[in-house]
C-alpha positions as CSV (number, residue, x, y, z in Angstrom):
1,M,-27.6,-1.8,-4.5
2,I,-25.2,0.9,-3.5
3,V,-21.5,-0.4,-3.0
4,R,-19.5,2.6,-0.9
5,P,-16.7,3.7,-3.5
6,L,-12.9,2.9,-3.0
7,P,-10.5,4.3,-2.0
8,L,-12.3,5.1,0.9
9,P,-12.3,9.2,1.4
10,D,-11.1,8.9,5.2
11,T,-9.2,5.8,6.2
12,G,-9.2,6.2,10.0
13,S,-7.4,5.9,12.8
14,P,-6.8,2.3,13.6
15,P,-6.0,1.2,16.9
16,L,-2.2,-0.4,17.0
17,T,-2.0,-2.2,20.3
18,S,-3.2,-5.5,19.3
19,P,-4.3,-7.4,16.0
20,A,-7.8,-8.4,17.5
21,R,-8.2,-4.3,18.4
22,L,-7.1,-3.9,14.6
23,L,-9.4,-6.6,13.3
24,T,-12.4,-5.6,15.5
25,W,-12.3,-2.1,14.5
26,Q,-12.4,-2.7,10.9
27,V,-15.5,-4.8,11.8
28,W,-17.0,-1.7,13.0
29,R,-16.1,0.5,10.1
30,Q,-17.8,-2.3,7.6
31,R,-20.3,-3.1,9.8
32,D,-23.1,-2.2,7.2
33,V,-22.3,-4.3,4.4
34,L,-21.1,-6.9,7.1
35,A,-24.4,-7.3,8.5
36,K,-26.2,-7.7,5.3
37,S,-23.5,-10.7,4.3
38,L,-24.7,-12.3,7.7
39,L,-28.1,-11.8,7.1
40,V,-28.2,-13.4,3.7
41,G,-25.4,-16.3,4.8
42,I,-27.9,-17.3,7.5
43,V,-30.7,-16.9,4.9
44,T,-28.7,-19.0,2.5
45,M,-27.9,-21.9,5.0
46,L,-31.0,-22.2,6.8
47,A,-32.9,-22.9,3.7
48,S,-30.3,-25.4,2.8
49,A,-30.5,-27.0,6.1
50,A,-34.8,-27.1,5.4
51,A,-34.1,-29.8,2.5
52,P,-33.3,-32.9,4.5
53,L,-36.5,-32.2,6.5
54,L,-39.0,-31.3,3.8
55,L,-37.7,-34.3,2.0
56,G,-38.1,-36.4,4.8
57,L,-41.7,-35.1,5.6
58,A,-42.5,-35.5,1.7
59,I,-41.6,-39.4,2.0
60,D,-43.7,-39.8,5.2
61,E,-46.5,-37.5,4.7
62,G,-46.9,-36.9,1.2
63,L,-46.5,-40.5,0.1
64,A,-49.2,-41.4,2.5
65,H,-52.1,-41.4,-0.1
66,G,-49.6,-42.3,-2.9
67,F,-48.6,-39.2,-5.4
68,G,-51.1,-36.7,-5.0
69,R,-51.9,-33.6,-3.3
70,E,-49.9,-33.6,-0.4
71,L,-46.8,-34.9,-1.9
72,L,-47.0,-32.2,-4.5
73,V,-47.2,-29.2,-1.7
74,W,-44.3,-30.9,-0.3
75,C,-42.3,-30.9,-3.6
76,G,-43.6,-27.0,-3.6
77,L,-42.2,-26.4,-0.7
78,M,-38.9,-27.9,-1.5
79,L,-38.8,-26.0,-4.6
80,L,-39.7,-22.8,-2.5
81,A,-36.8,-23.3,-0.2
82,A,-34.4,-24.0,-3.8
83,A,-35.4,-20.8,-4.6
84,V,-34.5,-18.9,-1.4
85,T,-31.2,-20.8,-1.7
86,V,-30.3,-19.9,-4.7
87,V,-31.5,-16.0,-4.4
88,S,-30.1,-15.3,-1.1
89,G,-26.8,-17.5,-2.4
90,V,-26.6,-14.5,-5.3
91,F,-26.6,-11.8,-2.6
92,S,-24.2,-13.6,-0.4
93,H,-21.8,-13.9,-2.8
94,I,-22.3,-10.1,-3.7
95,W,-21.8,-9.0,-0.1
96,D,-19.3,-11.5,0.6
97,V,-17.1,-9.9,-2.3
98,E,-18.0,-6.7,-1.2
99,N,-16.7,-7.5,2.4
100,W,-13.4,-8.6,0.9
101,L,-12.8,-5.4,-1.2
102,R,-13.7,-3.4,1.5
103,A,-11.3,-4.9,4.2
104,A,-8.6,-5.8,1.7
105,F,-8.5,-2.1,0.4
106,A,-8.9,-0.4,3.6
107,F,-6.1,-2.1,4.8
108,A,-3.9,-1.7,1.8
109,Q,-5.1,2.1,1.5
110,L,-3.6,2.4,5.7
111,V,-0.2,0.9,4.3
112,G,-0.1,3.2,1.6
113,D,-1.0,6.0,3.2
114,K,1.7,5.5,6.1
115,A,3.9,4.9,3.3
116,S,3.4,8.2,1.5
117,R,3.4,10.2,5.1
118,A,6.1,8.3,6.7
119,G,8.4,9.3,4.3
120,H,11.8,8.1,4.4
121,A,11.7,6.5,8.2
122,I,10.0,3.4,7.0
123,T,12.6,2.6,5.1
124,R,15.1,3.2,8.1
125,R,12.8,0.4,9.8
126,L,11.5,-1.9,6.9
127,P,12.8,-3.5,4.1
128,T,10.9,-2.2,0.9
129,G,9.6,-5.8,0.4
130,E,7.8,-6.0,3.6
131,V,6.0,-2.9,3.0
132,V,5.1,-4.4,-0.4
133,A,4.3,-7.6,1.0
134,A,1.3,-5.9,3.5
135,V,-0.2,-4.4,0.6
136,A,0.2,-7.5,-1.9
137,N,-0.3,-10.4,0.6
138,D,-1.4,-9.4,4.3
139,A,-4.5,-7.2,3.3
140,L,-5.9,-9.5,1.2
141,R,-5.6,-12.6,4.0
142,V,-7.3,-10.1,6.3
143,G,-10.1,-9.5,3.4
144,D,-10.3,-13.2,3.2
145,M,-11.8,-13.4,6.9
146,F,-14.4,-10.8,6.1
147,A,-15.4,-12.4,3.1
148,M,-15.8,-15.7,5.1
149,A,-17.7,-14.2,7.9
150,G,-21.6,-14.6,6.6
151,R,-21.5,-18.1,5.3
152,F,-19.5,-19.2,8.6
153,T,-22.2,-17.2,10.8
154,G,-24.6,-19.1,8.7
155,G,-23.4,-22.3,9.2
156,V,-23.6,-22.0,12.7
157,I,-26.9,-21.1,13.1
158,A,-27.8,-24.0,10.8
159,Y,-26.3,-26.6,12.7
160,V,-27.7,-25.2,16.2
161,V,-31.2,-25.2,14.8
162,V,-30.6,-28.9,12.9
163,A,-29.2,-29.8,16.3
164,A,-32.5,-29.3,17.9
165,I,-34.7,-30.8,15.6
166,V,-32.6,-34.0,15.3
167,L,-32.5,-33.9,18.9
168,S,-36.2,-33.6,19.4
169,Q,-36.9,-36.8,16.8
170,D,-34.2,-39.3,18.2
171,L,-32.0,-38.7,21.2
172,T,-29.1,-41.5,19.8
173,L,-29.1,-40.3,16.8
174,G,-29.3,-36.7,17.7
175,L,-26.5,-36.9,20.1
176,V,-24.4,-38.5,17.8
177,L,-24.4,-35.7,14.9
178,T,-24.6,-33.3,17.7
179,F,-21.6,-34.0,19.3
180,G,-20.1,-36.1,16.7
181,I,-19.5,-32.8,14.7
182,P,-17.8,-31.2,17.2
183,V,-15.4,-34.0,17.6
184,V,-14.4,-34.1,14.0
185,G,-13.9,-30.3,14.4
186,G,-11.9,-30.6,17.5
187,V,-9.6,-33.0,15.4
188,L,-9.2,-30.8,12.7
189,A,-8.3,-28.0,14.9
190,L,-5.4,-29.8,16.3
191,L,-3.6,-29.0,13.2
192,V,-4.4,-25.6,12.9
193,K,-1.9,-24.6,15.2
194,P,1.0,-26.1,13.4
195,L,-0.3,-24.7,10.4
196,Q,-0.3,-21.3,11.6
197,S,3.3,-21.9,12.4
198,R,4.4,-23.1,8.9
199,Q,2.2,-20.0,7.5
200,G,4.4,-17.6,9.6
201,A,7.6,-18.8,8.8
202,H,6.4,-18.7,5.2
203,R,4.9,-15.3,5.4
204,E,8.7,-14.2,6.5
205,A,10.4,-15.7,4.0
206,T,8.3,-14.6,1.1
207,G,8.8,-11.0,2.6
208,R,12.5,-11.1,2.7
209,L,12.4,-12.9,-0.7
210,T,10.1,-9.4,-2.1
211,A,13.2,-7.4,-0.3
212,L,15.9,-9.2,-1.9
213,G,14.2,-8.8,-5.7
214,S,13.1,-5.3,-5.4
215,D,17.1,-4.8,-4.4
216,T,18.2,-6.9,-7.0
217,V,16.3,-5.3,-9.7
218,S,17.1,-1.6,-8.5
219,G,20.6,-2.2,-8.6
220,L,21.0,-4.7,-11.6
221,R,22.9,-2.1,-13.7
222,I,25.5,-1.7,-10.9
223,L,25.8,-5.3,-10.2
224,R,26.5,-5.9,-13.9
225,G,29.1,-3.3,-13.6
226,I,30.9,-4.8,-10.9
227,G,30.3,-8.6,-12.1
228,G,28.0,-9.0,-9.1
229,E,24.9,-10.1,-10.8
230,D,25.6,-13.8,-10.3
231,V,26.3,-13.4,-6.7
232,F,22.7,-11.5,-6.5
233,A,20.8,-14.1,-8.5
234,G,22.3,-17.1,-6.7
235,R,21.2,-15.2,-3.6
236,Y,17.6,-15.1,-4.7
237,A,17.8,-18.3,-6.0
238,R,18.7,-19.8,-2.6
239,Q,16.0,-17.7,-1.0
240,S,13.2,-18.1,-3.3
241,Q,14.0,-22.1,-3.1
242,E,13.7,-21.1,1.0
243,V,10.0,-19.8,-0.1
244,R,9.7,-22.9,-2.0
245,R,10.4,-25.2,1.0
246,Q,8.5,-23.5,3.4
247,G,5.5,-23.4,0.9
248,V,5.6,-27.5,0.4
249,R,5.5,-27.6,4.2
250,V,2.8,-25.6,4.5
251,A,0.7,-27.1,1.6
252,V,1.6,-30.8,3.1
253,L,-0.1,-30.3,6.5
254,Q,-3.0,-28.2,4.7
255,S,-3.4,-31.3,2.3
256,V,-3.8,-33.2,5.4
257,L,-6.0,-31.1,6.8
258,D,-8.4,-30.9,3.8
259,G,-8.4,-34.8,3.4
260,L,-9.6,-35.3,7.1
261,Q,-12.1,-32.6,6.0
262,V,-13.5,-35.0,4.0
263,L,-12.9,-38.4,5.5
264,L,-13.7,-37.7,9.1
265,P,-17.5,-36.5,8.1
266,G,-17.5,-39.3,5.5
267,L,-17.2,-41.8,8.4
268,L,-19.8,-40.1,10.6
269,V,-22.4,-39.8,7.5
270,V,-21.7,-44.2,7.6
271,L,-21.9,-44.2,11.4
272,V,-25.5,-42.2,11.1
273,L,-26.4,-44.3,8.4
274,W,-25.8,-47.8,10.4
275,L,-27.4,-46.3,13.4
276,G,-30.5,-45.1,11.4
277,A,-31.1,-48.2,9.3
278,R,-31.2,-50.1,12.8
279,A,-33.7,-47.6,14.5
280,A,-35.8,-47.7,11.1
281,V,-35.6,-51.7,11.1
282,V,-37.0,-51.8,14.7
283,G,-39.5,-49.1,13.7
284,D,-38.0,-46.6,16.3
285,I,-37.8,-43.8,13.2
286,T,-39.4,-43.5,10.0
287,S,-38.3,-44.1,6.5
288,G,-38.4,-40.4,5.9
289,Q,-36.4,-39.7,9.4
290,L,-33.9,-42.0,8.0
291,V,-33.0,-40.2,5.0
292,A,-33.2,-36.9,6.7
293,Y,-30.8,-38.2,9.0
294,Y,-28.8,-38.9,6.0
295,G,-29.2,-35.4,4.7
296,Y,-28.3,-33.8,7.8
297,A,-24.9,-35.7,8.6
298,A,-24.3,-34.7,5.1
299,F,-25.3,-30.8,5.3
300,L,-23.9,-30.7,8.4
301,S,-20.2,-31.4,7.4
302,W,-20.3,-28.6,5.4
303,P,-20.8,-26.0,8.5
304,V,-17.8,-27.9,9.9
305,Q,-15.6,-27.1,6.6
306,M,-16.9,-23.5,7.1
307,A,-15.6,-23.5,10.4
308,T,-12.4,-25.0,9.8
309,Q,-11.7,-22.5,7.0
310,M,-12.9,-20.0,8.9
311,L,-10.3,-20.9,11.8
312,Q,-7.7,-20.8,8.8
313,M,-8.4,-17.8,7.7
314,V,-8.7,-15.9,11.0
315,I,-5.1,-17.2,11.9
316,R,-3.8,-16.0,8.8
317,A,-5.7,-12.6,9.4
318,V,-4.0,-12.2,12.6
319,V,-0.6,-13.1,11.3
320,S,-1.0,-10.8,8.5
321,S,-2.7,-8.1,10.8
322,R,0.4,-8.2,13.0
323,K,2.6,-7.3,9.9
324,I,0.4,-4.4,8.6
325,I,0.6,-3.2,12.4
326,G,4.1,-3.3,11.9
327,V,4.0,-1.2,9.2
328,L,1.4,1.2,10.6
329,E,3.4,1.7,14.1
330,V,6.2,3.6,12.1
331,A,6.8,7.0,13.3
332,E,6.5,9.7,10.3
333,A,9.2,11.7,9.6
334,T,6.9,14.7,10.0
335,P,4.0,13.8,11.9
336,Q,0.9,16.2,11.7
337,A,0.6,18.8,14.3
338,T,-2.1,18.0,17.3
339,S,-3.4,21.4,16.9
340,P,-2.3,23.2,14.2
341,Q,-1.1,27.1,14.6
342,N,-2.8,29.7,12.3
343,L,-1.5,30.0,9.1
344,P,0.9,33.2,8.7
345,P,-0.1,35.1,6.0
346,E,1.3,34.8,2.2
347,G,4.5,36.5,1.9
348,S,6.3,35.7,4.8
349,E,9.9,35.1,5.3
350,L,11.0,31.4,5.7
351,V,14.2,31.2,8.3
352,D,16.8,28.3,8.9
353,E,17.7,29.2,11.9
354,S,20.4,26.6,12.0
355,S,22.0,28.1,9.3
356,G,21.2,31.5,9.4
357,L,19.5,31.7,5.9
358,V,16.4,34.2,6.0
359,L,14.2,33.5,2.7
360,R,12.6,37.2,1.9
361,P,9.7,37.3,-0.2
362,G,9.7,37.5,-3.6
363,R,13.3,37.1,-3.9
364,V,15.3,34.4,-6.3
365,V,18.3,33.1,-4.3
366,G,21.3,30.8,-4.7
367,L,22.5,28.8,-2.0
368,V,26.3,27.9,-2.4
369,S,28.4,25.4,-0.1
370,P,31.9,23.8,-0.2
371,E,30.0,20.6,1.0
372,P,27.3,19.8,-1.3
373,D,25.3,17.6,1.4
374,A,25.2,20.8,3.7
375,S,23.6,22.7,1.3
376,A,21.2,19.7,0.5
377,R,20.3,19.3,4.6
378,V,19.2,22.7,4.2
379,A,16.7,22.4,1.8
380,V,15.2,18.8,3.6
381,R,14.9,21.2,6.7
382,L,13.0,24.3,4.7
383,G,10.8,21.8,3.5
384,R,9.9,19.8,7.0
385,F,11.2,16.7,5.3
386,D,12.8,15.3,8.6
387,D,11.8,16.2,11.9
388,E,15.0,14.8,13.5
389,A,17.1,16.9,11.0
390,E,15.2,20.2,12.6
391,T,15.6,19.1,16.3
392,G,17.2,22.2,18.4
393,T,17.6,24.2,15.1
394,P,13.6,25.2,14.5
395,V,12.4,26.6,10.6
396,R,9.8,28.9,11.1
397,L,7.6,30.5,8.5
398,G,6.0,34.1,9.1
399,G,7.8,33.3,12.9
400,V,5.8,29.9,13.3
401,L,7.6,26.7,13.8
402,L,6.7,24.3,10.4
403,A,6.5,21.4,12.9
404,E,3.4,24.0,14.4
405,L,1.3,24.1,10.8
406,D,-0.9,22.1,9.3
407,K,1.5,19.6,7.1
408,E,-1.3,19.8,4.0
409,T,-1.1,23.4,3.4
410,L,2.7,23.5,4.1
411,R,3.1,20.9,1.5
412,H,1.2,23.4,-0.7
413,R,3.2,26.6,0.3
414,V,6.7,25.2,0.5
415,V,7.7,23.0,-2.5
416,V,11.1,21.2,-2.1
417,S,12.1,19.2,-5.5
418,E,15.2,17.2,-4.6
419,A,18.2,16.6,-6.5
420,T,17.1,12.7,-7.8
421,P,14.2,12.8,-9.8
422,H,11.2,10.1,-9.2
423,L,9.1,10.1,-11.9
424,F,5.7,8.0,-11.7
425,S,3.7,6.0,-14.6
426,G,1.1,7.4,-16.5
427,I,-0.2,10.1,-19.1
428,L,2.4,12.4,-19.2
429,G,0.1,15.5,-18.5
430,E,-1.4,13.9,-16.0
431,E,1.9,13.4,-14.3
432,L,3.2,16.5,-15.0
433,D,0.3,18.6,-13.4
434,A,0.7,17.1,-9.4
435,R,-1.9,19.6,-8.5
436,G,-4.6,18.9,-11.2
437,R,-5.2,22.1,-12.2
438,A,-3.0,23.1,-15.0
439,T,-3.9,23.8,-18.5
440,E,-2.3,22.6,-21.8
441,A,-0.8,26.4,-21.9
442,D,0.6,25.8,-18.7
443,L,2.2,22.5,-19.3
444,L,3.8,23.4,-22.3
445,G,5.2,27.3,-20.9
446,A,6.5,24.6,-17.8
447,L,8.2,22.6,-20.5
448,F,9.7,25.5,-22.2
449,A,10.7,26.6,-19.0
450,A,12.9,23.5,-18.3
451,D,13.9,23.1,-21.7
452,A,12.3,19.8,-21.7
453,H,10.2,20.4,-25.2
454,D,12.3,17.5,-26.7
455,V,10.4,15.1,-24.2
456,L,7.0,15.5,-26.3
457,D,9.0,14.0,-29.0
458,S,10.6,11.2,-26.7
459,V,6.7,10.3,-25.5
460,P,4.5,9.0,-28.3
461,G,1.3,10.9,-28.1
462,G,3.2,13.8,-26.3
463,L,1.2,15.2,-23.5
464,T,-1.4,12.2,-24.1
465,G,1.3,9.6,-24.3
466,E,2.0,7.3,-21.9
467,L,5.3,7.9,-19.5
468,P,6.6,4.1,-18.4
469,E,7.5,3.3,-14.9
470,K,10.1,6.0,-13.3
471,G,10.1,7.3,-16.9
472,R,12.7,4.6,-18.1
473,S,12.1,5.6,-21.7
474,L,14.0,9.1,-21.1
475,S,17.1,10.0,-20.3
476,G,18.5,11.0,-17.3
477,G,18.9,14.7,-18.4
478,Q,15.1,14.6,-19.9
479,R,13.7,12.8,-16.5
480,Q,15.4,16.0,-14.4
481,R,14.0,18.3,-16.8
482,V,10.7,16.8,-16.4
483,A,10.7,16.7,-12.6
484,L,11.8,20.5,-12.9
485,A,9.0,21.2,-14.8
486,R,6.5,19.6,-12.6
487,A,7.8,21.5,-9.7
488,L,7.0,24.6,-11.3
489,L,4.0,23.6,-12.2
490,T,3.0,23.6,-8.6
491,E,3.0,27.3,-8.5
492,P,4.1,27.5,-4.5
493,E,4.4,30.2,-2.5
494,I,7.9,28.9,-1.8
495,L,9.8,26.9,-4.1
496,V,13.2,25.2,-3.1
497,L,15.0,23.5,-6.4
498,V,17.9,20.7,-4.9
499,E,20.5,20.8,-8.1
500,P,17.9,21.1,-10.7
501,T,20.5,21.3,-13.8
502,S,23.1,18.6,-12.4
503,A,22.3,16.3,-15.7
504,V,22.5,18.6,-18.5
505,D,25.0,20.0,-20.5
506,A,26.3,23.5,-20.3
507,H,24.1,25.2,-22.9
508,T,21.3,23.5,-21.8
509,E,21.9,24.6,-18.4
510,A,22.2,28.5,-19.6
511,R,18.7,28.1,-20.8
512,I,17.2,26.4,-18.1
513,A,18.3,29.1,-15.4
514,E,17.3,32.5,-17.7
515,R,13.7,30.8,-17.9
516,V,13.3,29.7,-14.4
517,A,14.5,33.1,-13.1
518,T,12.3,34.7,-15.4
519,V,9.1,32.4,-14.7
520,R,9.9,32.9,-10.8
521,R,10.6,36.5,-10.7
522,G,8.9,38.0,-7.9
523,R,8.0,34.8,-6.0
524,T,10.0,33.1,-3.1
525,T,12.5,30.8,-4.8
526,L,15.7,29.0,-3.8
527,V,18.0,27.1,-5.7
528,V,20.8,24.7,-4.1
529,T,23.7,25.2,-6.7
530,A,27.1,25.6,-7.6
531,S,27.0,26.6,-11.3
532,P,27.9,30.1,-11.8
533,L,25.8,29.7,-15.0
534,V,22.4,29.4,-12.9
535,L,24.0,31.7,-10.1
536,D,24.4,34.6,-12.4
537,H,20.6,34.9,-13.1
538,L,19.7,35.0,-9.4
539,D,18.7,37.6,-7.5
540,E,20.6,36.8,-4.7
541,V,23.5,34.2,-3.4
542,V,23.9,32.9,-0.4
543,L,27.5,31.2,0.8
544,L,27.8,28.6,3.5
545,D,30.9,28.3,5.5
546,D,32.2,24.6,6.3
547,G,29.9,24.6,9.7
548,A,26.7,25.1,7.4
549,R,26.4,28.7,8.6
550,V,25.7,31.9,6.4
551,A,28.9,33.4,5.5
552,A,28.4,36.2,3.2
553,S,25.4,36.8,0.8
554,G,25.3,39.1,-2.4
555,T,25.0,38.7,-5.7
556,H,27.2,36.3,-7.9
557,A,29.2,39.1,-9.3
558,E,29.9,40.7,-6.3
559,L,30.9,37.7,-4.4
560,L,33.4,36.7,-6.9
561,E,34.8,40.6,-6.8
562,R,35.4,39.9,-3.2
563,G,39.2,40.2,-2.4
564,D,39.1,38.7,1.2
565,D,38.8,34.9,2.7
566,V,35.0,34.7,1.6
567,G,35.3,35.6,-1.5
568,A,38.1,33.2,-2.2
569,R,36.1,30.7,-0.7
570,Y,33.3,31.2,-3.1
571,R,35.8,31.4,-6.0
572,A,37.1,27.7,-5.1
573,V,33.6,26.6,-4.9
574,V,32.1,27.8,-8.1
575,G,35.4,27.4,-10.3
576,R,35.5,24.0,-9.0
577,S,31.9,23.9,-10.5
578,M,33.4,25.7,-13.7
579,A,36.0,23.0,-14.2
580,E,33.1,20.3,-14.1
581,D,31.0,21.8,-16.2
582,G,33.9,22.6,-18.7
583,S,34.2,19.4,-20.1
584,D,30.7,19.0,-20.9
585,D,30.6,22.2,-22.8
586,T,30.2,20.4,-26.2
587,A,28.8,17.3,-25.4
588,D,24.7,16.6,-24.8
589,D,23.6,14.7,-21.5
590,T,24.4,11.2,-22.3
591,A,27.3,11.0,-19.9
592,D,25.3,12.7,-17.1
593,D,22.4,10.3,-18.2
594,T,24.6,7.1,-17.3
595,T,25.8,8.6,-14.3
596,D,22.1,9.7,-12.9
597,D,20.9,5.8,-13.5
598,I,23.8,4.4,-12.2
599,T,23.4,6.5,-8.8
600,D,19.7,5.8,-8.7
601,E,20.5,2.3,-8.8
602,L,23.3,2.6,-6.0
603,E,20.5,4.4,-3.9
604,G,17.6,1.8,-4.7
605,A,20.4,-0.8,-3.8
606,A,21.1,0.8,-0.8
607,R,17.6,1.1,0.1
């Protein structure tokens, strides 16, 4: 048996007009395994439905001449039906599980891909918990519907076949069975609508709880610092109780539904036995047919339960699909160009028309601004992280708008390493090598350039050691240097580093500045910083004015020596940076680490 690998190489382009369109789209995408599941589901249910018929015939015909050859033949047929049921049931389970996996992980992958492509646009529109719940809860509920499809279809086919048999044998009993089962199903369906409403309320409460928990954990340290952890813990407890209350409301109705699924078919079996016994007494049906009718009544309750379960799963899938659509509808901060332009040749200039900044090939340039946020926004534009920030003021690579280039190719040619480092859990060497092509020598070289060799001692096992979530075992300065090493290892045509040394002491900063300038010499690099220790090693420094426009450029020494107003403003900016650095000359990066951690958690709480 060939199982299609997960994750899927292509997630496709799902329709987002309605849950029905989205679910139908996924049905078509996994039609191969779904067809196999439907086929074996039908075979399994028909083989199970044959058991009452064969048992009745064995009683009537097999025992007509005592315990002889005829009875053995009917027993053999029953054994064959049982064997078919077992074998097909095994394959039915296998393909049901594959259906569940394909559907659940396909939607989880769609949400994950959207979250990675949408950037910060997704957190602007949706709370983090809503996105997490779409993967951890909604995708799985959709998968449940696909897993049930084969058995449900088999139950429907078996119901139709059994109804035809019983109607041909006895009209009264046939009508009771044929129409009694739908009546039972109709009564059960009356509870489905309120159950859907309660499940929707429970889903909303769960999403809010997930978002609240995520934000509380992200900002735990700062909450403790301001004495607010009890307040937020109380909020989480209250929302948790709301989730429990909504869950109880769902469970109460669900338990009633489950109980009726047993009671109503049981009452139908009693009615069938009573009518069948009366018919057998007067000779309208044989003893074997009476036994068969009992078996049919017991068997047909199974398809009814399947139909009810399928209805519930479809309702949950529709509710979950709406949530998934809500995530997938988020417009990406940087959508892919519909018709990408031809790529400009390597060595092309990168020009930010808003600020007037021009990055010429092979130059290592510093960007200084009296307002750090202004220079950071320039870096965001250069990497095309947010098209809204570029509206009316485009950025061009080789004369071509970044928005008109293939985004994946652009991400390989222009890499932006932001000020706040984000590390992922996993093997240290693998997490450093984002492009998957570095040798051990490359890894060690990048760590040396970032002055991060001490990280090898902090992570047990060094490059082969496990880095915990978000690099929590590392100090803030270590995390920043690891992120810098990771950026250097990408070896892009154009590298933009935003405040790469803000969390380290002056001695470490000086070493990093010299090594990074050496490593990137001859390749286009922009370093957003106001640190003179870094600026002194760069080929050129560009100063922005208060309006975030280029005011002057030159070497660090040339700008310091200027006697005009531009020189005064430049000295004021780097002088402020020197004053800030001076307090750290004899200290390690412990204080910076604490500040970095608190900043991370404040940003998490804000999200």
